[in-house]
C-alpha positions in Angstrom: 119.6 68.4 109.3 119.3 67.7 105.5 118.4 64.8 103.9 120.2 62.5 101.4 119.2 64.9 98.3 119.8 68.2 100.0 116.2 68.4 101.7 115.6 68.8 105.1 113.1 66.0 106.5 109.7 66.9 107.7 109.0 67.9 111.5 106.2 66.1 113.1 104.0 68.9 113.2 104.9 69.6 109.4 104.2 65.8 108.4 100.9 66.2 110.5 99.6 69.3 108.5 100.5 67.6 105.1 98.5 64.5 106.4 95.5 66.5 106.9 95.7 68.5 103.6 96.4 65.0 101.5 93.0 63.7 103.7 90.9 66.6 102.8 91.8 66.7 99.2 90.7 62.9 99.1 87.5 64.1 100.4 87.1 66.6 98.1 88.0 64.7 94.9 85.9 61.6 96.0 83.2 62.5 98.2 80.9 60.9 99.4 84.0 58.6 100.7 84.4 56.3 104.0 87.4 56.5 106.4 88.5 52.9 104.7 88.4 54.3 101.3 90.2 57.6 102.5 93.1 55.3 104.2 92.9 53.3 100.6 93.4 56.3 98.7 96.3 58.4 100.7 98.3 55.4 101.8 98.0 56.5 105.4 97.0 54.3 108.1 93.3 53.7 109.2 93.9 55.1 112.9 96.0 58.2 111.3 92.9 58.7 108.9 90.3 58.4 111.5 92.4 60.8 114.0 92.5 63.3 111.3 89.0 62.7 110.3 88.1 63.5 113.7 90.1 67.0 113.9 88.3 67.9 110.3 84.8 67.2 111.7 85.4 69.2 114.9 86.9 72.3 112.6 83.3 71.9 110.5 85.5 71.2 107.3 83.8 67.8 106.8 80.6 66.3 108.0 79.2 62.5 108.3 76.3 61.8 105.6 75.2 58.2 106.9 76.4 54.6 106.1 78.0 53.8 102.8 79.0 50.3 101.0 82.1 51.0 99.2 82.5 49.6 95.4 85.2 47.1 97.3 84.7 44.5 99.7 84.2 45.2 103.2 81.9 46.7 105.9 79.8 49.7 105.5 81.3 52.8 106.8 80.2 56.3 107.6 80.4 58.6 104.6 82.1 62.0 104.6 81.7 64.9 102.4 83.0 68.6 102.7 81.0 70.9 104.7 78.4 72.8 102.6 77.7 74.8 105.7 80.2 76.1 108.2 83.7 78.0 106.8 83.2 79.6 103.4 85.4 82.2 101.4 84.4 85.9 100.8 85.6 87.1 97.3 85.3 90.9 96.7 86.0 92.6 93.4 86.9 96.5 92.7 86.6 97.2 89.1 86.1 100.8 87.1 82.4 100.5 86.7 81.3 98.3 89.4 82.0 96.6 92.7 81.4 92.4 93.5 81.0 90.3 96.5 80.8 86.6 96.4 80.7 83.7 99.0 81.7 80.5 98.1 81.4 77.1 100.4 84.0 74.5 100.9 82.4 72.5 97.8 82.8 75.6 95.6 79.1 76.5 95.4 78.3 79.9 95.1 76.0 80.8 98.1 75.8 84.7 98.0 76.6 87.0 95.0 76.0 90.9 94.4 76.8 93.2 92.1 76.8 97.1 92.7 77.3 99.1 89.3 78.6 102.7 89.7 81.6 104.6 88.5 84.9 103.9 90.9 87.1 105.8 89.3 86.0 109.5 90.3 85.0 108.4 94.1 88.9 107.7 95.0 90.3 104.8 97.2 88.6 105.7 100.7 85.3 106.0 99.3 85.6 102.8 97.3 87.1 101.1 100.6 84.1 102.2 102.4 81.3 101.3 99.6 83.4 97.9 99.4 83.3 97.2 103.2 79.1 98.0 102.9 78.9 95.3 100.1 81.0 92.8 102.1 79.1 93.4 105.0 75.9 92.6 103.1 77.3 89.3 101.9 78.6 88.2 105.0 75.1 88.5 106.6 73.4 87.0 103.6 76.0 83.8 104.3 75.4 84.0 108.3 71.4 83.1 107.4 72.7 79.9 105.6 75.0 79.0 108.5 78.2 80.0 107.1 81.3 81.6 108.7 83.7 83.4 106.5 87.2 82.4 106.9 89.1 84.8 105.0 88.5 87.3 102.2 90.2 87.8 99.1 90.1 91.1 96.8 90.5 91.2 93.1 91.7 94.5 91.7 92.3 95.4 88.2 96.1 96.4 88.4 99.5 95.4 89.8 99.4 94.3 93.3 102.2 93.7 96.1 100.5 90.6 97.9 102.6 90.8 100.9 101.6 94.1 101.9 97.9 93.9 100.2 99.3 97.2 98.4 98.0 98.2 94.8 101.1 99.4 93.3 99.2 100.6 90.1 96.0 100.5 88.6 96.0 102.9 85.8 92.1 102.8 84.7 91.3 103.6 88.6 93.8 106.3 88.5 95.6 104.4 92.1 99.0 104.2 92.8 100.5 103.0 96.0 97.1 102.3 97.2 97.4 100.4 100.8 93.6 98.5 100.0 94.1 96.0 102.8 95.1 98.7 105.3 91.9 101.1 104.1 89.7 97.8 104.7 91.3 96.6 107.7 89.4 99.4 109.5 86.5 99.2 107.8 85.6 95.3 107.9 85.1 93.0 111.3 87.2 90.2 112.4 84.4 87.9 110.9 85.9 88.8 107.3 88.8 86.9 108.3 92.4 87.8 106.7 92.2 90.0 103.9 94.2 89.2 100.9 94.9 91.6 97.5 95.0 89.9 94.3 95.2 90.8 90.5 91.5 90.7 88.9 93.0 89.0 85.7 94.7 86.0 87.9 91.9 85.5 89.9 89.5 85.4 87.0 91.7 82.7 85.5 91.6 80.6 88.6 87.8 81.2 88.7 87.5 79.3 85.3 89.4 76.3 86.7 87.6 75.8 89.6 83.9 77.0 88.3 84.0 76.9 84.5 85.6 74.6 82.0 89.4 75.5 82.8 89.7 71.6 84.1 89.5 70.3 80.8 91.1 72.8 78.8 94.8 71.9 79.4 97.1 74.7 79.6 95.2 78.3 78.9 95.1 81.7 79.0 92.0 83.5 80.3 91.6 87.1 78.8 89.4 89.3 80.9 87.9 92.1 79.1 86.7 95.0 81.1 87.4 98.8 81.0 91.2 97.3 80.9 92.2 94.0 79.5 94.3 91.4 81.3 95.2 87.7 80.7 95.6 84.8 83.3 97.9 82.4 82.4 97.1 78.7 83.9 100.0 75.8 83.2 99.5 72.5 84.5 96.5 73.5 86.7 98.5 76.4 88.7 98.5 80.0 87.8 101.7 81.3 86.2 102.6 85.0 88.0 105.8 85.6 86.7 108.9 86.9 88.9 106.9 89.7 90.5 103.4 88.4 89.9 102.8 90.9 87.0 102.5 88.5 84.1 99.6 88.8 82.0 99.5 92.7 81.3 98.1 91.9 78.0 96.2 94.9 77.9 99.4 97.3 78.0 100.7 95.3 74.8 101.4 98.0 72.3 99.7 97.8 69.3 100.1 101.2 67.8 103.5 103.0 69.0 102.4 106.4 67.6 98.9 105.8 68.8 97.3 107.5 71.6 98.5 108.0 75.0 97.3 105.3 77.6 96.6 105.9 81.2 99.6 103.3 82.0 102.1 106.1 80.7 102.5 104.2 77.1 100.9 104.9 73.7 98.9 102.9 71.4 98.1 100.0 73.9 95.5 97.3 73.4 92.8 98.6 75.7 92.7 101.9 73.7 91.3 99.7 70.7 89.8 96.7 72.2 88.8 97.7 76.2 85.2 98.0 76.9 85.2 101.8 77.1 87.1 102.1 73.6 84.4 99.4 72.2 81.4 101.7 73.6 82.8 104.9 71.9 83.6 103.5 68.8 79.9 102.1 68.7 78.4 105.6 69.7 77.8 105.0 73.3 78.5 106.7 76.5 80.8 104.6 78.4 79.7 106.1 81.7 78.4 103.3 83.9 74.9 103.8 85.4 74.0 103.2 88.8 72.3 100.2 90.4 72.6 96.4 91.2 73.2 95.1 87.7 74.7 95.3 84.3 72.3 94.3 82.1 70.8 97.5 81.7 74.0 99.6 81.7 76.1 100.6 78.4 77.2 97.2 77.5 73.4 96.0 77.5 72.5 98.7 75.3 75.7 97.5 73.0 74.2 94.3 73.0 70.8 95.7 72.0 72.2 97.5 69.2 74.3 94.6 68.1 71.3 92.3 67.9 69.4 95.1 65.7 72.4 95.0 63.1 73.6 98.4 64.0 76.5 99.3 61.6 78.5 101.0 63.7 78.1 98.5 66.4 78.9 95.6 64.4 82.3 97.5 63.0 83.3 98.5 66.4 83.1 95.1 67.6 85.1 93.8 64.3 87.6 96.2 65.0 88.0 95.2 68.6 88.1 91.6 67.7 90.7 91.9 65.0 93.0 94.4 67.7 92.7 91.7 70.5 93.4 88.7 68.1 96.7 90.5 66.9 97.9 91.1 70.7 96.7 87.5 71.5 99.2 86.2 68.7 102.0 87.5 70.5 101.2 86.1 73.9 100.1 82.6 72.2 103.7 82.7 70.7 105.4 83.1 73.6 103.2 81.0 76.0 102.0 78.0 73.8 98.9 77.1 75.4 96.1 74.6 74.4 93.5 76.9 74.4 92.5 80.9 74.9 89.7 81.6 76.8 87.5 84.9 76.1 86.0 85.9 79.4 84.8 89.3 81.1 82.8 91.1 78.7 84.2 89.5 75.9 82.4 86.6 76.8 79.3 88.6 76.3 80.2 90.1 73.1 81.3 87.2 71.7 78.8 86.3 69.2 79.9 89.7 67.4 83.6 89.4 68.4 84.8 86.0 67.7 85.1 85.8 64.3 87.5 88.8 63.7 89.3 87.6 67.1 89.9 83.9 65.6 90.8 85.4 61.7 93.4 87.8 63.5 94.9 85.3 65.9 95.4 82.9 63.2 97.2 85.4 60.9 99.6 86.1 63.5 100.8 82.7 64.5 103.4 81.2 62.4 103.2 78.3 60.2 105.8 76.3 62.4 103.0 75.7 65.3 101.8 72.3 64.9 98.0 73.2 65.7 96.1 76.5 66.5 94.9 76.9 70.3 91.4 76.1 70.8 89.3 79.4 71.4 86.5 79.0 74.3 83.7 81.3 75.6 83.8 81.4 79.5 80.4 80.7 80.9 81.5 82.9 83.8 81.4 86.2 81.8 82.4 89.1 84.2 81.4 87.0 87.2 84.8 85.4 87.0 86.8 87.4 89.3 84.6 87.4 92.2 84.1 84.0 92.3 87.6 83.2 91.5 88.7 85.4 94.6 86.2 83.5 96.9 87.5 80.1 95.7 91.1 81.3 96.3 90.4 81.4 100.1 88.5 78.0 99.6 91.5 76.4 98.0 93.6 77.9 100.9 91.4 76.3 103.2 91.8 72.9 101.6 95.4 73.0 101.4 96.0 74.2 104.7 93.6 72.9 106.9 96.1 72.6 109.7 95.8 76.7 110.0 92.2 76.5 110.2 92.7 73.9 113.2 95.1 76.1 115.2 93.0 79.1 114.9 90.0 77.0 116.5 91.9 76.0 118.9 93.1 79.7 120.0 89.6 80.7 119.7 
């Protein structure tokens, strides 16, 4: 039966789940915190809080850390914090020239991080899924030695994703169309990996900035992920803006020159042809083909940084063109979204010392004079690691928001 404002009242089980999430969120925000303090902060009765805390302790979501006397008057209580050991999230990333894996605990500390460099465009989806599963297995094993158990896995992909089916609808730079990535991984990853989610790389990179970088203090922001492709994640009011079909932020396929060269997306003159990683490397006279190994520093971007540091004229000109192109395209996005901040992430964070000036100039040139103030420009400290960390963080955020699901799974086990 609907309530007086047309909303159905919560059922007892739904109310219980909501209260669990309320208590767990209060622990996350205010740890260390006692049961009495939780009752005061959540408005729940002390008996309800004690019962819920008992469930959260049993599920290894929170732990007791000894007695604590709060700032308020009253007897000392047992301090509670989020569990640093126990359940964790696994984030994976598939990009054109590398694979990455990251394990994050409930307190959003990065516990395991691996990167494997190599060209994925020519490998095909099955081969990539096989390599990704091996990298993930290594990360899960390393997490296990630290007392961590994976609750779920999120895979970040540079393309359009159908979240419901876990299918990569289109990833032009990987030459993937309609790839059932969740199904490909399902036969290769054990149950210990938990449920497998598939997400857009730029979206989870923006969330990575929110949870692991400076995003919480940036207001509404656009996080631009620069890799071989260029994507933008839009965060409004602390929440990701996805658009009607989850495809918001395809900045790399903004048309800069309608008569320009053809793009892998089927269009012409797209931004990434002027400001994507491969375009920058070619303009600087470097081979964009990735090396093979476990790090990025010795790859083509590392070589580019070396040339830039030495003042190589061709490399400097390539970054000036890329910054100008990126700033022009971003100006249109700023006029549409009106963010407080624009964050340069991915490879743009690495190249910011040589890119930012031309980017800023083109951005300001493209913003109408009617705007009260230009957006701030921030450089992500996470750089290319944002997507894998954000994917893992999305798993832990889900655990904090829906602890009832974890309790049910534990009961079934």
